[in-house]
N, C-alpha and C positions, 0 to 999 in steps of 0.2 A: 599278279595284279589284284586278284580277289583278296589275298591277305592284306594288301595295302588298303583296300577299300574298307575292310573290317576294322583295321587299326584306326583309320581316320574317323570312323563313325563312333568309336568307343568313347566312353566318358572319361575325362581325365581323372587321375587318381591323386589323392591328397598327400603326396610326398613333397618334400622340399629338396632332397638330393636324389638324383636319378641314376647313380652308379651303384650297381648291385653289390651289396655287402657279402662277405664270405658266407656261402650257403651250402646246405646238404640236401640232396634229392634222392628219392627212391623211385625206380621205374619198373613197370611191367612192360616187357618188350616181346616182339615176335620177329624171328628170322624167317625170311622167305627166299630160299634158293631156287625153287622151281620157276617162279615168275621171272626172275632175272635170266634163267636159262632159256625160257620161252621167248623172251624179247630178243635175245641174241641169236637164237636159232630160227625163229619163225616170224619175228616182227611183233610190233606192239599190238596190232589188231588181234592176232591169235592169242597173245598173252592175256589180253583183257577178256577174250571169250572164254578162256579156260580158267580164269581167276577164281571162280566159285568152287573149283574142285577142292574136296576136303583133304586135310593133311598137309597143306602147303605151309601153314604158319606153325612155327615151333616156338613155344613160349619159354621165357626165361626171366630172370630178375637181375636188375642192375642198380648201381649206386653211383652218384656223381658228386663231385665237389665243384662248386661254381663260384667264381669271383669276377666282379666287374672290372674291366680294363678302362672303359670310358662309358659315357651315357649310351652309346650305340654298340658296344661290344662287350661280351662276357667270355672269359676263359672257362672251359668245361673239361674236367678230367673224369672219364667214365670207366668203370669196371663192370663187366656183365658176364653172366654164366648161364648155360642151358645144357640140357641133355638131348642129343639128337644124333642122327646118322649123317656125318659130315661127308658131302660129295667132293672128295679130294680130286682135283683135275687129273685126267688121264689114268685114274686108278679105279678099280671096281669097288662098289660099295661093300662094306664089311658085314652088313646084315644085322647090326645091333647098334644101340645108342651108346655114345660115350660123351664125356663132359667137354664142352667147348667153352673156353674162357677167352674173352676179348677185352682189350683196354684201348681207349682212344683219348687223344688230346685234341680238342676242337675249339674253334672260336665261333660263337653265335653272333652274327652281325645283325643287329636289330634295326628294323626299318623305323620303329618309333621308340621313344624312351620309355622307361618304366613309370612315367607319370600317367600313361594310358592304361586302362584296364586290360586291353588286348593289344599285344605287340607282336607282329609277324617277324620272323628272322630267317636268315640263311646260315647254313652250317658247313664248315669245311675244316680239315685238319689231317692228322695221321693216326694210324692205329696198328695194333699187333694182336695176333691170335695164337692160341695153343690148343691143339686137339690131339690127345694122346702124346705121341713123341714127335708130332709135326708142329713146326713154328712158321709163322708167316707175318707179312706186313700188308696193310691195305690203306686206301685213302677213302675216308667217308665224305660224301657231299649230300646235302639235303636241305629241307625246309621245315619250318615249324611255327607253332603259335605259343606265345607265353601269355597266360592269364594271371594278372596281378590281383590276388584276392584281398590283400592288405599290404601294409608296409613290410610285413615280415613273412608272408606266405604267398606262394604262387603255384600254378599248374603249368606243366610243359607237355606239349604234344609235338612229336618229332618223327619225321620219316627220312631215312638216309638210304642212299645207294652206295654200297661199299665195294670199291674196285680194288682188285689185287695188285700188289706191287711185286710179290714173290710168287713162284710157281705153285706152291702148295696151298694157296688161298684162292677160294672161288668167289665169283660175283654173287652178291645177294642183297636183298632189301632188309633194312632194320627199322621196324616201326615200334615207337615207344610212347607210353603215357606215364608221366611221373608227377609226384607231388614234392615240392621243395619248401624249405624254410630257412631263414637266416640263422646262422650259428651263434651270432653275438647280438646283443641288444644295440640299438642305435645309440650312438654317443651324442648326447646333447652338448652343445657348446657351453663351456663354463661361463657363468655370468658373474660379473664383478659387482659386489654390493655398491649401491649408490652412496656417495659420501653424504653424511648427515650434516646439514648446514648448522652452523653455530646459531644458537638462539640469542638474539639480542633483545633485551627488555625494552618494551615500548613505553614511552612516557606519556601519561595522561593525567595531569595534575588535578583537573577538576572532576575526573571520573565520569565524564559524560559519554565515553566510548569513542571519542574523537581524539586521535593522537595530537600531542602538542604541536607537532610540525605542521599539521593541517588545521589547527584550531585557532580561529581569529580572536577567541575569548578564552585563553587557556586556563584562567583562574576562576571562571564562572561557568557552571554547567549549562549547556545549551543544547540545541538541536542540530542534527546533521544538515538539514536544509538551509540553515543560516550559518554554516561553517563553524558550528560550535558555540554560537552566541545565543543568549536566552531570549524568549518571547513569551511573556507571561499571559498576554491576552490572545495569543495564537492567531494573530492577524497577518503573520508573515513579515512583520517589521521588527527588527531587533529593538530591545528595550532602550538601548542607547540612542536610537534614532526616532523613538516613538514618543510623541508629546502626550499621548494618552495611553500609557503602558498597561493600565488596568482595564481598558475598554477596547474591544476590537474595533478597528477603523480601517481607513483607506490610506494608501500611500500619498495620494494627491492632497489629503488633509493631514499629512504628517502623522499618520497612525490614529487620528481621531475620527469619530463617526461623521457622517454628513450632517452639517449644522441645521437647526430648525430655529431661525431667528425669532419668529413670532410665536413659537411654542404652541402651534396649533396641531402638532402631530404629523405634519407633512413636511418632509425635509426640503431644504431650499432648492435642491436640484429639480424637484417636481412641483414646487410652489410658485404659481404665477404672481402671487402677492406675498413675497417672503417677509415683508416688514409688517403686515397686517394679518391678524389671525383670521382664518377662514375655515371652510369645510372642503372635504375631499371632492364632492360632486361638482364644485366650482374651482377645482384645481388649486385649492389653498386660498382662494379669495372669499370674502364675505358674501352672504346672499345679497344679490343686488336690490337696490331700491330706486327703480327707474325714475319715479316722480318725486323722490326726495322728501316724502312726507313722514319718514320714520317708520313706515310699515314696509317690511321687505316684500319683494314681488311674490314670494311663495304664499304669503298670508294676505296680500293686498288684492282685493277684488276689483280695484281700479288701478292697476299698476302704472298706467300712463297719466293718471289725473290725481293730484294730491288731495288727500282727505284725512280726517282724524282716524285714530285706531279704533274708537268705539263705533265707527261706521264702516269698519273693514277696509279702511284706507280710501274710501270714496268720499266725494264732497257731500256735505249735508244739504239736503233739498230745502229750499225756502219754505217756511210754514205757510206762506200765502198760497204757494203752489199746491201744497198738500190739501189745504182747505178747499181750494177750487175743485180739486179732483173729488174730494169727499162729497161736496155739494152736488157735483155732476152725477155721482153714483146714486144719490137719493132721488134723482129725477129721471131714472130709467124705468120705463113702463112697458109691459107686454100685454097682449090680449090674454084674457083669462084662460088658464090651462094650456097656453101656447108659448112658443119661443119667438113669436112675431113681435118686433119692436113697434111701439106706437109712435106716431109722428111727434108726440110731445117730448120724446127722448132725444130727438135729433139735435136740438140746440146745445144740450149739455154735452153730448158726445162729440159734437163739432169742436167745442171748447177744449175737450180732452185731447183730440187729435192735434189741435193747434199747439198745445203745450208740448206734446211729444215731438212734433216736427221741429219745434224751436230749440230743443235741448237734445243733442245727439247722444248724451250719456243716459238719458232717462229710459226706463223700462217700466212695463205695467203688468201687474198680476190681475187677472179678471176672474173673480170667484162667484159662481152661481149657487144660490141657496133657495130652499122651499120650506113651507110649513109641513106639518105631518098629516095633512089631509090626503087621503088616498093611500095607495100602496107605495111602500118605500122604494121599490125598484123603479117604478114609473117616475117618482119624484127625483130619483138620481138622474135618470135620463133627461128629465125636463131641465134640471139645474145645469147639466152639461150643455144642452142645446142653447139655453139662454146665454151662458157665458160665451159660447162660440159665436152666437149671433152678434153680441156686442163687439167681439174681436173682429168679425168680418166687416162690420160697419166702419170701425176705426181704420182697418186696413184700406178700405175703399177711399179713405181720405189721405192716401199717399203716405201712410205710416208704415215703416219697415216691419214686415212680419216677425222678424227676429226679436223685436222689442216687446212682443205680446205673448203672454202665457195664459191660456184659458183653462180653467178647471171647474168641475161641478162637484158639490158636496152633498146634494140632496137635502134631507131633513136632519143631517147629523150635527150641524153646528147652529142651533137656534140661539138668538140673542134676546128672545122674550118668551113669555109663557104661551104655549100653543093652545091653552084651554080657553083663551079669550080671543075674540075676533081682532082686537087691537094688537095682541101679541102675535097672532098669526100673520097679520099684515106686516109687522116689522120683520118677521122671519122670511117673508117672500121678498128677497132682495138680491142685488148684484153689488158686490164690493169691488172697488178699484183701489189698488195699492201701488203707488208710484215709488220707484227705487232707481238707483243708478249703479247697481252691481248684479 
């Protein structure tokens, strides 16, 4: 059972045929007559106890011819010889060594095939011996291990118990270790050369690499993707079906590009106004002109009220209104050095508030100015405060704050000479500028 376990655990060997080819093996063997005699006379336990005694094993040399019968059986013919004192049954020992020759014909019954590295086997057969003038016959039985080193080489370990058939042969053990090799190289099956197919010339009239049988345009060089038909503009549409063969296009336009009817650079598929030239930011439509005054909304400061281009698309304010505002501005008075409005200013400012409330599009710029008397920074603050005071007064008359912009310019924008009192009086002013943008 241990041999079986070893064989099953072994790695399979790389052969394709597992019947042993004719082989030759050489063995080193040992005959053991004493152990066989101890077993027969005293039993196995005593034999094992005395086994270590020296002189029991008698060495010799043997040779074998081995040939496979099947995957699990090998025929073995063995010849062996050794010099020893042979214990012939019922006769006294001679006291000196003579040559013992044994031959055996056995069958090794292998538990595993030669595809395994290790294969255990059982041995049985017949044998004959010659010692001096004595001849005899015996039956060998035993066990062994075969180690397959390669396809052509192997190692044999064998232990046999040789039982006598004739009277002059004695019981004994035969232990051997041998190395074997195949006598002849493995015959590889003959391979038939494959027939060479006849070469039939392939026709390709237009030389485009596509055979005529598969070429839809066999007389004009083309591309494989279009089954051999040409496509000059490379848009995937054959020239025969392409209405614009020199310009890449789309199949839905018969090979032509997407059209741009109004020539504004935006193709009709993306143009919301395909018949009127426009701009990309309005998806191909022109810039809108909501009030229809000819000034587009991007340049029109009054996009919802029509007006001339020279007034930024806003309506022109009536000159009478402008004059009233200018007169009102000349009647704005403050306490000296202060931003406090004098009551004499109220009538004019009330008129300005009335104009602004009556016209929703009107806006008013309020600009404060001073003369150069005193420090410039103080004059700047004073001009800002006076412009703001005017704005606050007008706001209090229910004028929308968004219509009013108040700024101070100090002494930086004189309208008269500050060297005279009359000039300085003109420079101390608040200007009101009405506009509708």
